[in-house]
N, C-alpha and C positions, 0 to 999 in steps of 0.2 A: 506625124503632125495632122494629118487628114483624119485619123481616128480620135485624136485630142479636141479637134474642131467639131466634129461630130458628137461626141459626149457632151462638151459644152453647150452645143444649142440643144441638146435633148435635155440637158438639166435646166436650161433658162425656161424652155416650153412647159416640162412638169412644174416649174415654180409657178408660173403664171396659172396653169391649171389647178393646181391644189392651193395655192396662198390667195389667189386672186380669181376665185371662180365666176364672181360677176362679169369678169371680163368675156367669159365664154358665151354669155348670154346675147341673144339677138336684140340688140339696141333700135334697129330699124323697125321691128315688130314693137318695142316698147314706145317708139314715137307715135305709131299708129293706134296704139292702145289708150295712150295719151289724148291723142287728138279725138278720139271717140267718145272718151269718157270724162276726161279731166279740163281740157281746153276752155270748156265754156266758162268755167270759174277761174282757172288758173292760166289763161292764155299769155304767152311769153313768160311763164314763170311767176306771173302776179296773183292777185287774190281780189276779185271783185267784190266779194262780201265784206272782209277784213283785210283791209289796205296793208297793215304791218306783217301780217301773216302769209307771205309769199312762199315761193319755193326756192327763194334764193338761199344760198349757203348760210349765210349769217342769220337770216330768221329761222332756217331750219335748225341750225345749231341752238338756237334760243329756245325754240318752241318743240322740238321733239326730242323725247328724253333718249337718251343715250347715242344721239346722232353722231356726236364727235368719237365716239367709241366704234360703232359700226352704222355707217349712214344706211346702208341697204337693208338691214334689220330694221332699223327707227322707221324707213320708210315704208317697208312692207307692214310694219305693225299698224300704221296709220292708215294705210289703204284697207287694209283687212277690216279693221275695226271701226274706222273713221272716228269723229269726235265733235261735238258741237254741231256746226251747220254742214260738215262734211259727212255723207253717208258712208256706211261700211260697203267695201265690194267684195266680202268673201263670198258672197251667195252670187255674185255676178260675173266674178272672174276667176280664172282657173289659178292654182297656185304658181303655175308656169306663166302665165299672163302677168300676174301680181310682181313676180320676180323681174320679168322683163320690163315693166312698168317702173319698178322701184330703182332698176340699175339706170333707166332711161333719165328719171328724175335725178339721181344722184350724179350722174355725168354731166348733165346740162347744168346743175347747180354749180359743180366745180368749174364749168366754162363759163359762170355768168349770165346764163341763159341769153 
């Protein structure tokens, strides 16, 4: 019975590692990156420039291409490339920092900020 439980726990851990890799990202660092680079325009998940284009789940789903299919990839694309008033961060943040930031924003959107 112990071996069965050990195998079951290992299978669950591997599922989260390979199917949900964003969960392995350090979200506390994502929060720090957000506060240092994004909060001036997106404080509390809002948007001081274009009121309706917030970081709330409903707005991200509406304004970011493929958000409903892969929220992390959609947010990563936006952060890397920017759009309209939002600057691109691909030359300012490392790919790891952008992933941590995208994961943080996605999680906060799911929680409702």
